[in-house]
Structures are given as structure tokens and as C-alpha cells.
C-alpha positions in Angstrom: 25.7 49.4 24.8 27.9 50.5 22.2 26.7 50.6 18.6 28.9 48.0 17.3 27.9 45.2 19.8 24.1 46.7 18.7 24.7 45.6 15.2 26.4 42.4 16.0 23.6 40.9 18.1 21.1 42.4 15.7 22.8 40.2 13.2 23.1 37.1 14.8 19.5 37.5 15.9 18.8 38.1 12.4 20.8 35.3 11.1 18.9 32.5 13.5 15.9 33.9 12.2 17.3 32.6 8.9 18.1 29.2 9.9 14.8 28.4 11.4 12.6 28.9 8.8 12.3 25.7 6.7 12.2 25.5 3.0 8.9 24.5 1.2 8.8 20.7 1.3 8.3 19.4 -2.0 5.7 16.8 -2.5 6.7 13.3 -4.5 4.7 10.2 -5.5 6.5 6.9 -6.0 6.2 4.6 -9.1 4.0 2.0 -8.0 3.9 -0.1 -11.7 5.7 0.7 -15.1 6.2 -0.7 -18.2 7.7 0.2 -22.2 10.2 1.7 -23.1 11.1 3.9 -20.4 10.5 1.3 -17.2 14.7 1.9 -16.6 14.4 5.1 -16.2 10.9 5.5 -14.3 11.5 2.1 -12.1 9.2 0.9 -9.5 10.1 2.5 -6.0 11.5 5.7 -7.9 10.2 9.2 -6.3 8.9 11.7 -8.2 8.9 15.2 -7.4 5.6 17.3 -7.3 6.7 19.4 -10.1 9.3 17.0 -12.5 8.2 16.7 -16.1 7.8 13.2 -16.6 8.2 12.3 -20.4 7.1 9.1 -21.8 8.0 7.5 -25.2 5.1 5.7 -27.1 4.0 2.4 -25.7 5.1 3.5 -22.2 2.6 3.2 -19.3 3.7 5.0 -15.7 1.3 4.6 -12.5 2.7 6.7 -9.5 0.9 7.2 -6.0 1.3 10.0 -4.0 -0.6 11.9 -1.5 -4.1 12.7 -3.3 -4.5 9.0 -5.3 -2.6 7.0 -8.1 -2.6 8.0 -11.5 -1.7 6.3 -14.8 0.2 7.7 -17.6 0.3 6.6 -20.9 2.7 8.3 -23.7 3.8 9.9 -25.7 3.6 13.2 -24.2 5.2 15.0 -21.3 3.1 15.1 -17.6 3.6 15.6 -14.0 1.6 15.2 -10.7 1.2 19.0 -9.9 -1.4 18.9 -12.6 -3.5 16.9 -11.0 -7.4 16.9 -12.2 -9.4 14.3 -10.4 -10.7 14.3 -7.5 -8.3 13.4 -4.4 -8.4 10.0 -2.9 -7.2 10.7 0.6 -10.6 9.1 2.2 -10.0 5.9 0.4 -6.9 5.5 1.5 -7.5 6.0 4.9 -10.5 3.3 4.8 -8.2 0.6 3.1 -5.0 1.5 5.8 -7.3 1.5 8.7 -5.4 -0.7 11.6 -8.0 -2.7 14.2 -10.4 -3.6 11.5 -10.5 -7.4 12.2 -14.9 -7.5 13.0 -16.6 -10.2 10.6 -17.9 -8.9 7.4 -20.8 -9.8 5.5 -20.1 -7.2 2.6 -17.2 -5.0 2.0 -15.1 -6.1 -0.9 -13.9 -3.2 -3.4 -14.7 -3.6 -6.9 -12.7 -0.7 -9.6 -15.2 1.8 -10.9 -15.0 -0.4 -14.5 -15.9 -3.7 -13.1 -13.0 -4.8 -12.0 -12.0 -8.0 -9.8 -13.2 -7.9 -6.4 -10.4 -6.8 -4.2 -9.7 -6.8 -0.1 -11.9 -3.5 1.5 -8.6 -3.7 3.7 -4.9 -3.6 3.2 -4.3 -6.1 5.7 -6.7 -8.7 5.2 -4.5 -12.1 4.1 -6.2 -12.9 0.6 -6.7 -16.4 1.1 -6.7 -16.8 -2.9 -3.4 -14.9 -3.8 0.7 -16.3 -2.9 3.4 -14.2 -2.0 5.2 -11.4 0.4 1.8 -9.9 2.6 2.3 -6.9 5.0 0.8 -6.5 8.5 0.9 -4.4 11.1 3.2 -6.3 14.2 0.6 -4.8 16.3 -2.5 -5.9 14.4 -4.5 -9.0 14.8 -4.7 -11.1 11.1 -7.8 -11.9 9.7 -8.4 -13.9 6.1 -10.1 -12.6 3.2 -12.0 -14.2 0.7 -13.4 -12.9 -2.7 -17.0 -13.8 -1.9 -19.4 -14.5 0.9 -21.1 -17.0 -0.3 -21.3 -20.5 1.2 -19.3 -22.2 4.4 -15.5 -22.9 3.4 -12.3 -25.1 5.4 -9.3 -23.4 4.2 -5.9 -25.9 6.3 -3.2 -23.7 6.8 0.2 -24.9 7.6 3.9 -23.5 8.5 6.6 -24.0 5.3 8.8 -27.0 7.1 6.9 -27.6 9.8 3.9 -30.0 10.9 1.1 -28.9 12.8 -1.9 -27.9 10.9 -4.3 -25.7 11.6 -8.0 -24.8 10.1 -9.9 -21.3 9.3 -13.5 -21.2 9.0 -15.6 -19.1 6.3 -19.1 -19.1 7.4 -21.8 -18.2 4.9 -22.5 -14.9 4.0 -18.6 -13.6 5.6 -15.6 -13.4 4.1 -13.5 -13.0 7.4 -12.3 -15.6 8.9 -9.8 -15.3 11.9 -6.5 -16.5 11.8 -5.7 -18.8 15.2 -2.7 -17.1 16.7 -1.7 -19.7 19.6 -2.0 -22.5 16.9 0.0 -20.6 14.3 2.2 -17.6 15.6 3.4 -15.5 13.0 7.0 -13.8 13.0 8.7 -11.4 10.1 9.3 -13.8 7.7 7.6 -17.1 8.5 5.5 -18.8 5.6 2.6 -20.6 5.4 0.8 -22.9 2.7 -2.9 -22.2 2.7 -4.8 -24.9 0.8 -8.4 -25.9 -0.1 -9.9 -29.1 -1.5 -9.7 -29.0 -5.5 -8.1 -25.8 -5.2 -4.9 -24.7 -5.4 -2.2 -24.4 -2.4 -1.5 -20.8 -2.0 2.1 -19.6 0.1 2.0 -16.7 2.0 4.7 -15.5 3.5 4.2 -12.4 6.2 6.5 -9.3 6.5 5.6 -7.5 9.7 5.7 -3.5 9.8 6.7 -2.2 13.1 4.5 1.2 12.0 2.4 2.2 9.4 2.9 5.7 7.7 0.4 7.6 6.9 1.5 9.2 3.8 0.5 6.9 1.1 3.8 7.6 -1.0 6.0 6.5 2.1 3.4 3.2 2.6 3.9 2.5 -0.8 7.7 2.6 -0.4 7.5 0.0 2.8 5.3 -2.3 0.9 7.8 -2.1 -2.0 10.7 -3.0 0.2 9.2 -5.8 1.5 7.9 -7.1 -1.9 4.3 -7.0 -1.1 3.2 -6.5 -4.7 -0.1 -8.0 -4.8 -0.7 -4.9 -1.8 0.7 -2.5 -3.6 -1.4 -3.1 -6.5 -5.0 -3.2 -4.2 -3.6 0.1 -3.0 -3.2 1.3 -6.5 -6.5 0.2 -7.8 -8.5 1.7 -4.5 -6.7 5.0 -4.7 -6.9 5.4 -8.2 -7.5 9.3 -9.5 -9.9 9.4 -12.8 -8.9 12.8 -14.9 -11.5 15.2 -16.0 
């Protein structure tokens, strides 16, 4: 084989090998809450690169979620996500977002380490005490959740603009109740009024997810884009990383 042809083949192989080697992926986080003078610079939903310099002013508070958990930065100062010191919360994320978790529970609430309010142990449970957009996996079975397990409780559920009404019963010692899918079929964007005697009505609008991302930052982006901000709060609290 002529030397010139050998050289051309070698160059082509070398070039192909160069093209096939991917660049290292840049880890990113997502802003899930922000306040203070720099809020416009770091709006909710903004991506933050792992090695990006986060510059905050006095009075700033920035909450960022990435693959290791949720961290809160408070100004003034310069920070970056790759300076994490706390223990990763990937296990907490996996439990919180587990699908097919529709079995009844007598216990199983999440309370903040500092004694915060009781929150859902699974992100896809529908909180009867909260209004607003609620994201659920399209393929999962819907379950209602309450923040206490004490006493029997009956809730009435009615589609917005509809006449049908169904009931959901919480039994003493349980925090979950089934959703009557036959009487109240759920579609993307459908809204329902949940009421109980002596309590304020709540209106829930369902947002159906075709699939659930397995990375926290990607899931946070999905929840934010659908307006499911109460679930962002639950996700942030459950995966908060305590810095050393």
C-alpha cells in the first residue's frame, strides 16, 4: 500500500477517534427558591453550573437543588455547588419520588430536622390541605394524603364545573385514602374541589407527567415548568444538605 494512502487512513482513524470521545458532562443545579437583591439574576428555574461562581449580596437567599441534594446559600458572599461539605441526599430523593407507593400507611410522614411541619413522604401523594397545581405520574395510582393519622375523616371531591361528587375516607390511624378514579377520572389540567365540613375548600389542578426524571435537577425543572411549586417545597425540604 502506498505510504500516502497509509497516512491518509491513519489520519482518518485518528480523527474519528477524536470525534467519538465525548466531552465531560458539566454537572448543574436548578434554582428552586430565591429572594433578595439578586433574585432577578437567579430566578427560579435558572440552571447553575457546578463550578459557577454564585455571587450574592446582603439580604440574598438562594436555594439550589442538584444531584446531591438541596442547599441554601445566604449573602453576602461567593459560593459554588462543587464546594459541598454535607452528606449527599440521593437516598432521600429516591424514596420521595418512588412510584407505585400507593399502599396504605399508618405512619410515614417527613418532618424537618429542626422540627418543621409534617410533609408528604412521597412526592406523588395529593395533599388534601393544599391548593394549586399537583404533578403526578400518568401511569401511577392517585392517593390522597393528610398530615395526621388521628381520627376518621371524610372529604368530598367535586370536579370544577361539574355536578358529580365522590367521597374519600381516611380511617383512624391512616394518612392515605384512595382516589375514586372511576367516579372522578383525572386528565391533564383537570381541577377538583376538595372539601370537609368546618374547613376551607382546596382546589387541586392535576398535571400529568409522561415520565419521571431520575435526576433531581431534571425533575425540579419539570415541576417548575408545570407550576407544581408545593412539591418543589417538599422536594427541597426532604433533600436539604446540612453543611459541615
